[in-house]
C-alpha positions as CSV (number, residue, x, y, z in Angstrom):
1,M,-16.4,17.2,10.1
2,E,-17.8,14.1,11.4
3,R,-18.8,13.1,7.8
4,R,-15.1,13.3,6.8
5,K,-14.1,11.2,9.6
6,E,-16.7,8.7,8.7
7,E,-15.3,8.7,5.2
8,F,-11.8,8.1,6.5
9,E,-12.5,5.4,8.4
10,A,-14.5,3.8,5.7
11,T,-11.5,4.0,3.4
12,C,-9.2,2.6,6.2
13,K,-11.8,-0.4,6.4
14,L,-11.2,-0.8,2.5
15,F,-7.7,-1.1,2.9
16,I,-8.2,-3.4,6.0
17,D,-10.3,-5.9,3.8
18,S,-8.2,-5.7,0.8
19,V,-5.0,-6.5,3.1
20,S,-6.8,-9.4,4.8
21,N,-8.3,-10.7,1.4
22,Y,-4.8,-10.6,-0.2
23,F,-3.0,-12.9,2.6
24,K,-6.1,-15.2,2.5
25,V,-6.7,-15.7,-0.7
26,L,-2.9,-15.7,-2.2
27,T,-1.0,-17.3,0.6
28,E,-4.2,-19.4,2.0
29,V,-2.9,-18.5,5.5
30,N,-5.4,-15.5,7.2
31,S,-3.9,-12.3,8.7
32,E,-4.9,-10.8,11.9
33,M,-5.4,-7.0,11.8
34,G,-4.9,-5.4,15.2
35,I,-6.7,-2.3,16.0
36,P,-6.1,0.9,14.3
37,Y,-4.8,3.9,16.0
38,L,-3.9,7.3,15.1
39,K,-0.6,8.3,14.5
40,E,1.6,11.7,14.2
41,S,3.8,12.0,10.9
42,E,6.9,12.7,13.0
43,E,6.3,9.4,14.9
44,I,6.0,6.9,12.1
45,V,7.8,4.0,12.5
46,L,9.3,1.8,9.7
47,K,10.2,-2.1,9.4
48,D,13.0,-3.3,7.3
49,F,11.6,-2.6,3.9
50,T,8.3,-0.7,2.5
51,G,6.3,-0.1,-0.2
52,M,4.3,2.8,-0.5
53,I,1.6,4.1,-3.1
54,G,0.7,7.7,-3.3
55,I,-3.1,8.4,-3.5
56,S,-4.5,11.2,-5.6
57,G,-7.9,12.5,-7.1
58,S,-10.7,12.4,-4.8
59,K,-8.6,11.6,-2.1
60,K,-5.0,12.6,-1.5
61,G,-2.6,10.8,0.6
62,F,-0.6,7.4,0.9
63,V,-0.7,4.2,1.9
64,Y,2.0,2.0,2.7
65,I,2.9,-1.5,3.7
66,S,6.4,-2.0,6.2
67,A,7.5,-5.3,7.1
68,D,10.7,-7.1,8.4
69,K,12.7,-8.8,5.5
70,T,11.5,-12.2,6.9
71,M,8.1,-11.5,6.0
72,F,8.8,-11.0,2.3
73,E,11.1,-13.5,2.1
74,D,8.4,-16.0,3.2
75,L,6.0,-14.7,0.8
76,I,8.6,-14.6,-2.3
77,N,9.2,-18.4,-1.3
78,I,5.4,-19.0,-1.6
79,F,4.8,-17.2,-5.0
80,L,8.0,-17.5,-6.6
81,G,10.0,-20.9,-4.8
82,I,13.0,-18.6,-4.1
83,E,14.6,-19.7,-0.7
84,D,17.4,-16.8,-0.5
85,A,15.9,-13.4,-1.9
86,S,17.9,-10.5,-2.7
87,N,17.3,-7.1,-1.3
88,A,16.1,-6.2,-5.1
89,D,13.6,-9.4,-4.8
90,I,12.2,-7.9,-1.3
91,L,11.9,-4.5,-2.7
92,D,9.6,-5.8,-5.7
93,M,7.7,-8.0,-3.4
94,A,7.0,-4.9,-1.0
95,G,5.8,-2.7,-4.2
96,E,3.8,-5.5,-5.4
97,I,1.9,-6.0,-2.1
98,S,1.3,-2.4,-1.9
99,N,0.3,-2.0,-5.6
100,V,-2.4,-5.2,-5.3
101,V,-3.7,-3.8,-2.1
102,A,-4.2,-0.3,-3.3
103,G,-5.5,-1.6,-6.7
104,N,-8.3,-3.4,-4.9
105,V,-9.2,-0.4,-2.9
106,R,-9.3,1.6,-6.2
107,A,-11.6,-1.0,-7.4
108,N,-14.0,-0.2,-4.8
109,L,-13.8,3.7,-5.0
110,G,-13.8,4.0,-8.8
111,A,-11.9,6.0,-11.2
112,N,-11.6,9.2,-9.1
113,F,-9.3,7.4,-6.6
114,M,-5.8,7.4,-8.3
115,I,-2.9,5.4,-7.5
116,S,0.8,5.8,-8.3
117,V,3.4,3.3,-9.1
118,P,5.1,1.8,-5.9
119,I,7.8,3.6,-4.0
120,V,9.8,1.4,-2.3
121,F,12.7,1.7,0.0
122,K,14.7,-0.5,2.7
123,G,15.0,1.3,6.3
124,K,14.0,4.8,6.8
125,P,15.6,7.3,4.2
126,E,16.6,10.5,5.3
127,E,14.8,12.5,2.8
128,L,11.5,10.8,3.4
129,Q,9.0,13.2,4.9
130,F,5.3,12.7,5.2
131,P,2.6,15.4,4.9
132,K,1.6,17.3,8.1
133,N,-2.0,17.8,7.4
134,V,-3.0,14.5,7.0
135,S,-5.0,11.9,9.2
136,I,-2.7,8.7,9.7
137,Y,-4.2,5.4,10.8
138,V,-1.6,2.8,11.6
139,I,-3.1,-0.8,11.4
140,P,-0.8,-3.6,12.7
141,L,-0.8,-6.6,10.6
142,K,0.4,-10.2,11.8
143,W,0.7,-12.8,9.3
144,K,2.4,-16.2,10.4
145,K,4.8,-15.3,12.9
146,H,5.3,-11.7,11.3
147,K,4.4,-8.5,12.3
148,A,3.9,-5.7,9.8
149,F,2.3,-2.1,9.4
150,V,-0.6,-0.8,6.9
151,V,-0.3,2.9,7.4
152,V,-2.6,5.0,5.8
153,G,-2.5,8.4,5.4
154,L,-5.5,10.8,3.9
155,E,-6.4,14.6,3.9
């Protein structure tokens, strides 16, 4: 049991490092990661837009990044120079950031850590259900004036 907890925490650290690196390298503005905490799947809070990646192989679960519309608009403005992004643009950005973050973790964990294509959504879809048998870490994220969450759920 203790070994599994250590593995889970090490994997979460990889996600934290990947998110921090994303903002530092691609936006040239550091992000601040809050203290991770455990959460029950029924209590998960989502922001305006979310990009989620399914994880399979040696580990099973999901990771998602959920943020307010304004954070994704700022990222779109930095990367594409678009001032008034559409919801479709914002969903694309949510998928892109989650894909890059999960891809960087996959590069560290190897081919047995498989990731899905991003699933993106606005708000909280009624049909969205999280697995009940996973440990879920919520990692608060602050970038510029924006607050977001990185959520890692692994069996």
